[in-house]
N, C-alpha and C positions, 0 to 999 in steps of 0.2 A: 365858559367851558367849551372846548371844541366839540362840535356836533358829532363827528364820526371819529371813533378811536378803535384801534385794534391793539390789544395788549399794552395799553398805556401810551402808545405812539399814535399820532394822527395817521389816518389811513393814507398810504402812499409815501409816508416818510421812510427813507432808507436809513437815516441815522438821526441821532438827537442833535439839536442845535448846540453849537459850541458854548453858547452862553449858559445853557442848562447844565452841561457837563462841568463847566467851570464853577458854576454856583454850587453844584453838588460837591465838588472837590473842596471848595472853600468851607462849606458846611461840615464836611468830614474833618477838615483841619481843626475846626473848633470843637466838634463833638466827639471825634475819634471813632465813631460807630456809624456804619451805613444806615441803620434803622433810625437813629437819632438825626442824621443828616437829612433823611427823607422827611421826617417831621418838620425840620427847619424849612425845607423847600415848600412843604404844604403851607406852613405859616406865612411864607413869603409870597404865596399866591401863584406858585408855578403850576401851570396847567397846560397840558396834562402832566401828571407826575410820572416819572419813570418807575418801573417796578423795582422792588427791593433787590432782586437778583441782578438787575442792570447796574444799580448803584454799587453793589458789591463787586461786580466785574470792573467798573470804572476804578475802584480803589486799587485793584491789582494792575489793570492795564495802564493806568496813569499814575503809578506809584511815584515816579520821578516828579511829576507836576505837584502831586499831593505833598511831597517832601519840600518842594520849593515854597508852596503856600504856607506850610507849617513853619518853615524857617522864617519866611517873610513876616508872618503875623504872630510868630511865637510869643514875643513879649506882650503883645496885646491880648492874645489868648490867655496867657498866664495871669495877666493883670485882671482880666474879667473873671477867670476861674477863682482867683484868690478873693476877689471882691464878693463873689457869690458865696464862697465858703465862709467868709467873715460874716455875711448876713445870716447864714444858717447858724453859725456859732453864737451870734448875738441872740437869736431867737431861742436857741437851745439853752443858753445861759439864763435867759429870763424865765423860761419854763422850769428850769432847774431850781431857781430861787423860789418860785411859787410852790413847787412840790416840796422843797425843804421846809418852807414856812408851814405848809399844810400838815406835813409829817410832825413837825414840832408841836403845832397846835393840837393835833389829834393825840399825841403822846401826853401833853399836859392835861387833856380832858379824859385821859385813860380810855380812849377809843381804840387804841391799837391793842389787839389781843396779846396777852403775855407771850404766847407762842411765837408771835411775829416781831416782838421787840428786838431780838437779836438780829434778825434779818434786816429790819429797818436801820439799826445802828450800823450794821455791816455795809449796807448800801450807802448810807450817808458818809461813812469813812472812805468808801471807794470813790465817791464823788469828790470828796476833799482831796484825796491823794492824787487823783487825776488832775484836778485843778492846780494843785501845788506843783506837780510835775510840769504842767504846761507853762505855768508862770516862770519857773526856773529855766525852762527851755527857751522861752521868749526873751528872757533877760540875758541869755547866753551863759548861764551858770550851769555847773554840772548837775545832771539829773540822776547819776548813780555813782556809787563809790567804787573806784577801781583800785587794784593793787592790794586788796584785802582777801585774796583767795587762798591764803595759806591755810593748810589744814592744822588741826590741833597738834599733831606730832611735830610739825615743823616749828610751830610757835613755841612748844615746850623745849625743843632743842635750842632754839634761839635764846630763850630765857636762861637755860642751863649754861650756855656759853657766856652770856652776858654777866651772870652773877657767880661764875665759878671763881672761888678765892684760893683754892688749894692747888691750882694748876690743872684741875680736871677739865675735860672738854666734853663735847657731845658724845664722843666715843666711849667715855667713861661712865655715862649715865646708864644705870642699870634699871631694868624693869622691876617693879615691885611685885613680889609674889605673895602667896598666903603667909600670914604671920609677919610680913614686913610692915614697918610703920614709917 
């Protein structure tokens, strides 16, 4: 660590070395946040560390260079992010399996209070629905039904038109009132 510092900069320094600025911008390209970029600089052993406000200023001042770095390393940044997300998903999936198994075992031993059974069932159904949705999404299959937004009146008109045998149409369909059957 530098012996003498003033506000994060070595005493007598009028500006930060280009390498530190570039390293901070690259870290921001990866993390998207000045505070997270500063943590990356610290882990990389940058000494002295620039203050957070300085890193925020660099994000604004050197936005063009930050955009270049993001573009240059975008595919790698995305690959690393997806890899990290997949690791988290795998861990969450394993935890989910353990919790489902424990819930089932507790239910079999009648350890879940009756008042909590509906909630446990609802939670398990939610887990199942989310997982089915993600499987369908991953497989490129539809995850929702579209084109079924007709309201009941439109559906009834369509049926009346389809099954009209005496030449009547949707305009001839009368509303049932009291006493009509």
